[in-house]
N, C-alpha and C positions, 0 to 999 in steps of 0.2 A: 099627382106630383104636388111633390113640393114648393112651399114658396122660394126657398134656396138656389132649388134645381131649375125653378120655372128663372128667377136670376141672372143664372151659370146659364141659360140659353140666353139670354138679351145679350151677354157679350159677347155672342159668335159673330154676329153678320154685323161688327163696325163700321167704320165710316172709314174712308180712303187718310181723311185729316188726321181722324185718330190712331188710326195705322203710323204712321209717317210720324206723329210724337212718343207714339210708344216707342219707336226705333231710336228717334233721339234725345230721348229723355231715360227712361229705362232700361236700354240696353246698356250705354255706358255706363251707367252709375249703378247698377245691380246683375244685371242678366248674363253680361261679358261673364264675369265674375264665375257666378254660376254653371254657366255653359263649361266653362274651361274645368270646372271642379265634378264638373259628370261625365267628361270626356275623359278625363286621368283617371275618377272611379275603374271606371269600365274599359280601361286601357286599352284605348281602339287604336288601331295599326294602318299601316297604309295599305294591308293587302284584305281590306274587310271591305264589306259592300254592306252599309249603313242606312236604315231609315229613321228619319225623325218623325216622329207623330205628331198633331198639332205644332207645326215648327213657328207658326208666329209669322212674324220676320227672318227667322233662319239664322239665329245666332247660335242654335246648337250645331245645324246643318255645316254652317260657317266655321266654324271651328274642328270638326271634325274633319270635314275636308283640307283645311289647313293641315291636319297630321299626315294627312295623303291618301286618305279615306275615298271611297267612291261611295256618295250621298244622296239617296231622296227625299224633297222633305214633303210633307205632307199637313197641310191644314182644310179647314171646313169655310176658311173667312176668306172673299177670293183678295179684299182688300190687301191682308196680311201679306198672302202671296205675289201681287202686285210689286209690293215694296222687298219680298223676300226676291225677288226674278230682276228687279233693277241691281239690286245690287249686286249679285253674284249671277248675272245670266248662265257663267258654264255650269252651274247645277240642274239637277233636277227638279222640278215642281210639280205637284199633285196636288187638284183641290176634292176634296175626298173628307169621310166620315171615318172617326177613329171604331167607332164603332160596328165599321163594315166596312175594311179596308180593302183597297181597288187594288188589292195583289193576291195572286197563286201563294201556294201555302208553301213553304221553307223557301223563302226568296231572296230572306237580308241574313247574314250570319250576325246582326247585331241592331236591334230595336231599340231606340231610345226615345224617353218622352219627357221633356220638363216644365212641369208648372201646365199645362194643359187637359190635366186626366180631373181637375175639378170643375173642369166647364163640360162633361159627358155626363148625359142624365144614368147611364148606370155604368159607371169606371170597371166594373168586373166584367163586363163584355167586351169594355176596349183592351181590359189588359189580356184578356183569352184572345183578341183577334191581335195581338201582339206577339202573342206565344203561336200562334198558327202561322205564320211570314214568318218566324226565325228559323234555321236548320235547328234538327236535332239537336246538336253538341254550341249553336250557337246561345245569346247570354240576351235579358231585357234587361232596362237599366232604366229607371223612375224616378226623379226628382219632385216629393212633395213639398210642402211648408207645412213645418209645426203646426198644432191646432191655436185658436187665436189664443188661450188662455196663455199659451208659452211665448206667444210675443209681446215683450215687454217693451220693444217700440210702439210700434202699432196699436195698442190700446190705446193710446190717448187720441188718438184720430180718430180709430173705430166711435171712444165715447164722446167725441163732440161731435162726430152725423149721427149719432145715436138721440144726443141732446136739442141738435137743430133742426132736424130733418126725420125724423121718427124713427125707433127700434130696426123698422123693417127694411129701413134703406140702408143697416149697416151690410145685409149681403152683397148688397151692392159694388162694395170697397174690400169686403172683407172673403170673398169666393175664392180663393187663394186657398183661405184657412181650413176648407172644408174636410179635406179629407188627411185631418191633421193626427187622428190614431194612429200610428205605427203598427200595433198590436190587430187593428182591424183592417188594414192595406195588407197584413200580411195572408193575413188569412183571404184576403183579397183573392191576392197572390195563387193560393193554395186550389180555393175555389174553380182559378181559370187555370188550373195544372201546370202551375208554375211552383217552385222552391224556391223561397227566397235562400240567396247564400252567402250576401254580407250587407251585411247595413255601416252607413256613417250618418250621425249627428252631426254637425255642425253649427256654428251662426257666419252669415258674409253681411254684408255691411253696405248698406244703400247712402250714399253720399248725395249733395242736394248741396246747391249755394245759399241757401235759406228755407226756413219752413216755407213760408207762402210759395216758393216754388214748385217745392215739395206738392205743398198740400193741392197747390194747378194743375199739375201734373195727376195727381192720384183721381183726382175729383172728374179733370174733363177727360179722361181718359175711358171713360167709363160711364155707363145709363144714368150716374147717378144727378150728373150736371144738367140730362135733361128734368128733373123730377125737382129741381131747391130753384124760389126764386133771385133774386142777387141780396136780397137784404138777408135772408138764410143764409146765402153763402159766403156773406161776408162777415155774420155772428161766427159762422162753422169757421171759418178762415182764424177768428182772433182768438176761439177759443183753442184749434190747434195751437199758435203761438205760444201758451203760457203752458199747455197738454206738453209740447214735445222740447221745449227749452232746455229740458237737461242734459240732451240730446246732440244742445250746440256747444261750439267752439266761442273762443271771444270775438271773432269775426261774425258769427250768425250763422256760419253752414254747418248746415244737417248733415249727420252721422246717424243714422238709424238701424241698428240690429233685426234680424230678423232670423230665425231659427230653422232649416232644412233636414230633411231626409234624405240622406243619396241607397240607393236599393235596388242592389243586382238579384236577378233569378232566371234559375235556366229550365228547363223542361222536368215535369217531378218522375 
């Protein structure tokens, strides 16, 4: 198993405090917009039965439910589900593994996955499972992040982490981008028995009141915070202020661009 995959698995069992921080900081500043785009891209309708795989605190599930769909959210991490249940107790939440979905064949009209497959040791297996639980004429929708080399905003933070915490530590904050090769992911879908029918590559923006606020959220919602001492953290933060300055306005507010891929697939 690669170091990157091992790091990805570490993020599965975050604490409840980390899950609450994720919902409070990242969902309104970034993931709510990504969820809206994925749900709109997939054309979620009121009469559909939808599964949200790797639902986290449930922003995709909530967005689909707000369009009238019947939604089930699944995540491996119980802390994330605790937050999801608190926010929308009316929806169905299940603990489970994306690589072995606890549902029968053809149980859902649409199966979605936003920003989660990069945390699965074998994403192809998870995509195959998503296809298995989707009806024959249904659709599978996935959002992945473009590769790290295409993330013109995040690169400055990754470089700061590498300089002060070591190159291996970059994986702890950059796991999101490990599936960024679009052609490779399309092949994964084919290997899983799915044919990609539509792709949209676009840019979303993460908003934060300052670079320091962003770095705090980014570092302290990942295992990196447990691997660096206070002095290293201070140096990393100062370096990030310089590197991310071009993305700040006159007040110091940060608007950081990220490139994403939206992918729609059906049974081949």
